[in-house]
C-alpha positions as CSV (number, residue, x, y, z in Angstrom):
1,M,-19.0,-27.9,-22.4
2,V,-17.7,-29.0,-19.0
3,D,-14.7,-26.7,-19.3
4,L,-16.9,-23.8,-20.3
5,F,-19.1,-24.5,-17.2
6,F,-16.0,-24.5,-15.0
7,I,-14.9,-21.1,-16.5
8,V,-18.3,-19.5,-16.1
9,S,-18.8,-20.9,-12.6
10,G,-15.2,-19.8,-11.6
11,L,-15.8,-16.3,-12.8
12,A,-19.1,-16.1,-11.1
13,L,-17.7,-17.3,-7.8
14,L,-14.7,-14.9,-8.0
15,T,-17.0,-11.9,-8.7
16,A,-19.4,-12.8,-5.9
17,G,-16.5,-13.5,-3.6
18,G,-14.9,-10.2,-4.3
19,E,-18.1,-8.3,-3.8
20,A,-18.8,-10.1,-0.5
21,L,-15.2,-9.5,0.8
22,I,-15.3,-5.8,0.0
23,R,-18.7,-5.3,1.7
24,G,-17.6,-7.3,4.7
25,A,-14.3,-5.4,5.0
26,L,-16.1,-2.0,4.7
27,A,-18.6,-3.0,7.4
28,I,-15.7,-4.0,9.7
29,A,-14.0,-0.7,9.0
30,K,-17.1,1.2,9.8
31,R,-17.7,-0.8,13.0
32,F,-14.2,-0.1,14.3
33,N,-14.1,3.5,13.1
34,I,-11.3,3.0,10.5
35,S,-10.9,6.2,8.6
36,A,-12.8,6.8,5.4
37,L,-9.6,7.4,3.6
38,I,-8.2,3.9,4.4
39,S,-11.6,2.4,3.5
40,G,-11.6,4.0,0.1
41,L,-7.9,3.7,-0.7
42,I,-7.3,0.1,0.4
43,I,-10.5,-1.7,0.9
44,V,-12.3,-0.6,-2.2
45,G,-9.3,0.6,-4.4
46,F,-7.3,-2.6,-3.8
47,G,-10.1,-4.9,-2.7
48,T,-11.6,-5.0,-6.2
49,S,-8.3,-6.7,-7.2
50,A,-9.0,-9.6,-4.8
51,P,-9.9,-12.0,-7.7
52,E,-6.7,-11.2,-9.5
53,L,-4.7,-11.7,-6.3
54,V,-6.2,-15.2,-5.6
55,V,-5.9,-16.4,-9.2
56,S,-2.3,-15.2,-9.7
57,L,-1.2,-16.6,-6.3
58,D,-2.9,-20.0,-7.1
59,A,-1.3,-20.0,-10.6
60,A,2.2,-19.1,-9.1
61,A,1.9,-21.8,-6.5
62,S,1.0,-24.3,-9.3
63,H,4.0,-23.0,-11.4
64,Q,1.6,-21.7,-14.1
65,D,3.7,-18.5,-14.5
66,E,2.2,-17.6,-17.8
67,I,-1.3,-17.3,-16.2
68,A,0.0,-15.5,-13.1
69,I,1.8,-12.8,-15.1
70,G,-0.8,-12.7,-18.0
71,N,-3.6,-12.1,-15.5
72,V,-1.8,-9.0,-14.0
73,V,-0.7,-7.5,-17.4
74,G,-4.0,-8.4,-19.1
75,S,-6.1,-7.0,-16.2
76,N,-4.3,-3.7,-16.3
77,I,-4.7,-3.4,-20.1
78,G,-8.4,-4.3,-19.8
79,N,-9.0,-1.9,-16.8
80,I,-7.8,1.1,-18.9
81,L,-8.9,0.3,-22.4
82,L,-12.1,-1.8,-21.8
83,I,-13.5,-0.7,-18.4
84,L,-12.7,3.1,-18.6
85,G,-13.7,3.0,-22.3
86,M,-17.1,1.5,-21.4
87,C,-17.6,4.0,-18.5
88,A,-16.7,7.0,-20.7
89,V,-19.0,5.9,-23.6
90,I,-21.9,5.4,-21.2
91,T,-21.3,8.5,-19.2
92,P,-18.6,11.1,-20.0
93,L,-16.2,11.2,-16.9
94,T,-15.7,14.7,-15.6
95,I,-12.5,14.5,-13.5
96,S,-10.2,16.6,-11.4
97,P,-6.7,16.1,-12.8
98,L,-5.2,17.2,-9.4
99,A,-6.9,14.3,-7.7
100,L,-5.5,11.8,-10.1
101,K,-2.2,12.9,-11.3
102,R,-0.2,11.3,-8.5
103,D,-1.9,7.9,-8.8
104,A,-1.7,8.0,-12.6
105,T,2.1,8.8,-12.4
106,V,2.6,5.9,-9.9
107,M,0.6,3.6,-12.2
108,L,2.8,4.5,-15.2
109,A,6.0,4.1,-13.1
110,S,4.9,0.6,-12.0
111,S,4.5,-0.3,-15.7
112,I,8.0,0.9,-16.5
113,L,9.3,-1.0,-13.5
114,F,7.7,-4.2,-14.8
115,I,9.3,-3.8,-18.2
116,W,12.7,-3.3,-16.5
117,L,12.2,-6.4,-14.3
118,A,11.0,-8.6,-17.1
119,H,13.7,-7.7,-19.6
120,N,15.8,-10.8,-18.6
121,G,12.7,-13.1,-18.7
122,A,12.3,-13.7,-15.0
123,I,11.2,-12.0,-11.8
124,S,13.0,-13.3,-8.7
125,M,11.9,-13.6,-5.1
126,V,14.1,-10.7,-4.1
127,E,12.7,-8.5,-6.9
128,G,9.2,-9.5,-5.8
129,A,10.0,-8.4,-2.3
130,V,11.3,-5.0,-3.6
131,V,8.2,-4.5,-5.7
132,L,5.9,-5.3,-2.7
133,S,7.9,-2.9,-0.5
134,M,7.2,-0.1,-3.1
135,L,3.5,-0.7,-2.7
136,L,3.8,-0.4,1.1
137,I,5.7,2.8,0.7
138,Y,3.0,4.2,-1.6
139,I,0.3,3.3,0.9
140,V,2.1,4.8,3.9
141,A,3.0,8.0,1.9
142,T,-0.5,8.4,0.6
143,Y,-2.0,8.1,4.0
144,H,0.4,10.5,5.7
145,T,0.0,13.2,3.0
146,E,-3.8,12.9,2.9
147,K,-4.9,12.1,6.4
148,S,-6.1,15.7,6.9
149,L,-8.7,14.9,4.3
150,Q,-8.3,18.4,2.8
151,S,-6.6,17.5,-0.5
152,A,-8.4,16.5,-3.7
153,P,-6.9,13.0,-3.8
154,A,-8.0,12.4,-0.2
155,Q,-11.6,13.4,-1.0
156,M,-11.5,11.2,-4.0
157,H,-10.5,8.1,-2.0
158,V,-13.1,8.9,0.7
159,E,-15.8,9.1,-2.0
160,E,-14.5,5.8,-3.4
161,G,-15.5,4.1,-0.1
162,K,-19.0,5.6,-0.3
163,E,-19.7,3.9,-3.7
164,I,-20.3,0.6,-2.0
165,T,-23.7,0.6,-0.2
166,Q,-25.9,-2.0,1.5
167,L,-23.3,-3.2,4.0
168,P,-24.2,-6.1,6.4
169,P,-25.9,-4.6,9.5
170,S,-24.8,-7.0,12.1
171,L,-21.4,-8.4,13.2
172,W,-22.4,-12.1,12.5
173,L,-23.6,-11.2,9.0
174,T,-20.3,-9.2,8.5
175,V,-18.2,-12.2,9.5
176,S,-20.3,-14.6,7.5
177,M,-19.8,-12.4,4.4
178,L,-16.1,-12.3,4.9
179,V,-15.9,-16.1,5.3
180,I,-18.2,-16.6,2.3
181,G,-16.2,-14.1,0.2
182,L,-12.9,-15.8,0.9
183,T,-14.3,-19.2,0.3
184,F,-15.8,-18.2,-3.0
185,L,-12.5,-16.6,-4.1
186,I,-10.5,-19.7,-3.3
187,V,-13.0,-22.2,-4.8
188,G,-13.6,-19.9,-7.8
189,S,-9.9,-19.6,-8.5
190,K,-9.4,-23.4,-8.5
191,V,-12.4,-24.0,-10.8
192,L,-11.5,-21.2,-13.2
193,L,-7.9,-22.4,-13.5
194,L,-9.0,-26.0,-14.1
195,G,-11.4,-24.9,-16.9
196,V,-9.1,-22.5,-18.7
197,T,-6.1,-24.9,-18.5
198,N,-8.2,-27.7,-20.1
199,L,-9.7,-25.4,-22.7
200,A,-6.3,-24.0,-23.6
201,S,-4.9,-27.5,-24.1
202,L,-7.9,-28.6,-26.1
203,F,-7.7,-25.6,-28.6
204,G,-3.9,-25.3,-28.6
205,M,-4.0,-21.9,-26.9
206,S,-1.1,-20.8,-24.8
207,Q,-1.7,-20.3,-21.1
208,S,-0.3,-16.8,-21.5
209,L,-3.0,-15.9,-24.0
210,V,-5.7,-17.3,-21.7
211,G,-4.3,-15.3,-18.8
212,L,-4.1,-12.1,-20.8
213,T,-7.7,-12.3,-22.1
214,I,-10.3,-14.6,-20.5
215,I,-8.9,-14.7,-17.0
216,A,-7.9,-11.0,-17.0
217,V,-11.3,-9.7,-18.1
218,G,-13.1,-12.1,-15.8
219,T,-11.2,-11.2,-12.7
220,S,-11.7,-7.5,-13.4
221,L,-15.5,-7.6,-13.1
222,P,-15.4,-6.0,-9.5
223,E,-13.5,-3.0,-11.0
224,L,-16.1,-2.8,-13.7
225,S,-18.9,-2.8,-11.2
226,V,-17.5,-0.1,-8.9
227,S,-16.4,2.1,-11.8
228,L,-19.7,1.8,-13.6
229,I,-21.6,2.7,-10.5
230,A,-19.4,5.7,-9.9
231,A,-19.7,6.9,-13.5
232,I,-23.5,6.6,-13.4
233,R,-23.5,8.7,-10.2
234,K,-21.3,11.3,-12.0
235,H,-18.3,10.6,-9.8
236,G,-15.7,10.6,-12.6
237,D,-12.8,10.9,-10.2
238,V,-13.8,7.8,-8.3
239,A,-14.4,5.7,-11.5
240,V,-10.9,6.6,-12.8
241,G,-9.3,6.4,-9.3
242,N,-10.6,2.9,-8.8
243,I,-8.9,1.8,-12.0
244,L,-5.6,3.5,-11.1
245,G,-5.6,2.0,-7.6
246,S,-6.4,-1.5,-9.0
247,N,-3.6,-1.2,-11.6
248,I,-1.1,-0.1,-8.9
249,F,-2.1,-3.0,-6.6
250,N,-2.0,-5.5,-9.5
251,M,1.5,-4.6,-10.6
252,L,3.2,-3.9,-7.2
253,G,1.1,-6.1,-4.9
254,I,0.0,-9.1,-6.8
255,L,3.1,-9.4,-8.9
256,G,5.3,-8.9,-5.9
257,I,3.6,-11.5,-3.7
258,S,3.4,-14.0,-6.6
259,A,7.2,-13.7,-7.3
260,M,7.9,-14.0,-3.5
261,L,5.9,-17.3,-3.5
262,N,7.7,-18.6,-6.6
263,P,10.1,-17.0,-9.0
264,L,8.2,-16.1,-12.1
265,T,9.3,-16.8,-15.7
266,V,8.0,-14.1,-18.1
267,N,6.7,-15.4,-21.4
268,Q,8.5,-13.9,-24.4
269,R,5.2,-12.8,-26.0
270,V,4.6,-10.6,-23.0
271,T,8.0,-8.9,-23.3
272,D,7.7,-8.6,-27.1
273,F,4.1,-7.3,-27.3
274,D,1.8,-7.1,-24.3
275,Q,3.9,-5.0,-22.0
276,W,4.2,-2.4,-24.7
277,V,0.4,-2.4,-25.1
278,L,0.1,-1.8,-21.4
279,M,2.7,1.0,-21.6
280,A,0.9,2.7,-24.5
281,A,-2.5,2.5,-22.7
282,S,-1.0,4.0,-19.5
283,V,0.6,6.8,-21.5
284,V,-2.7,7.6,-23.3
285,L,-4.6,7.6,-20.0
286,L,-2.0,9.9,-18.5
287,L,-2.3,12.3,-21.4
288,F,-6.1,12.3,-21.1
289,L,-5.7,13.2,-17.4
290,Y,-3.1,15.8,-17.8
291,T,-4.5,17.6,-20.8
292,G,-8.2,17.7,-20.1
293,R,-10.9,17.7,-17.4
294,K,-13.1,15.1,-19.0
295,I,-12.8,11.7,-20.5
296,G,-15.7,12.0,-23.0
297,R,-17.3,9.6,-25.3
298,V,-14.7,10.3,-28.0
299,E,-11.9,9.4,-25.7
300,G,-13.9,6.4,-24.4
301,G,-14.4,5.2,-28.0
302,I,-10.6,5.5,-28.6
303,L,-9.9,3.4,-25.6
304,L,-12.5,0.7,-26.6
305,L,-11.1,0.7,-30.2
306,G,-7.7,0.2,-28.6
307,Y,-8.9,-2.9,-26.8
308,V,-10.6,-4.3,-29.9
309,G,-7.4,-3.8,-31.7
310,Y,-5.5,-5.6,-29.0
311,L,-7.8,-8.6,-29.1
312,A,-7.6,-8.7,-32.9
313,A,-3.8,-8.6,-32.7
314,N,-3.9,-11.5,-30.3
315,I,-6.0,-13.5,-32.7
316,V,-3.7,-12.8,-35.6
317,L,-0.6,-13.5,-33.6
């Protein structure tokens, strides 16, 4: 019961910390006239991955490589199959393929890159630096190609920043929210890792499995919140774009920084099974985006069934 309390408390702190950090960062951006494109692309698109970042960095620093990698891979699987599936079942997502094709292609490419890096069972510090540099190139290229705000992708990222409302009105509240958000993220990460490590040991579960499921879903709650709000507001591009941006940051940013902190050993179950589930989910999403203008309830149901099947396979394996 104590371990379960730690897990629930850790997830609650991570979720609250992520929300506070995003709102504080958006308020700072608005105060200093930072472009709406940057606010949507980086602060919201990547900011929703703050819990994953803190947990994976904490795990990497503690040499818990299975959790660090499992959190990234599991979050990306859950983002596509679980979160987008839920959003599409609740509200069919009408989308503009033009606005999303580039980011979807980069997301798929990042998954392929992970498979290539993990084939020898380890990701080195140098490889981590290369992966992180690819994220920086993506950000710079995106900004320079969209700074006129005329393209469909640019408009999508601008709208992404508008999904977060009720920003702190004053500077001291903004700073307080940033401090509180960072504190909650750090404390929540420590508490969560303590709870899941003890629980995994108690029930004989591998840390990799815990990272791929419990931690991955828990740290993805900010993505769920933003995407659900966007879906309910009929902003399908934003709902899908938030997931694509999060997955790109998870794979290129979080994995890169974690490997630079400590070389990561990739668990064999990830290379044998989970990375291929991620690849299949990415390909299916790409097909949905390229072949239609809507991810409807049928497609959402397919994604959700895929996630149920993934969990079932985890139990059997």
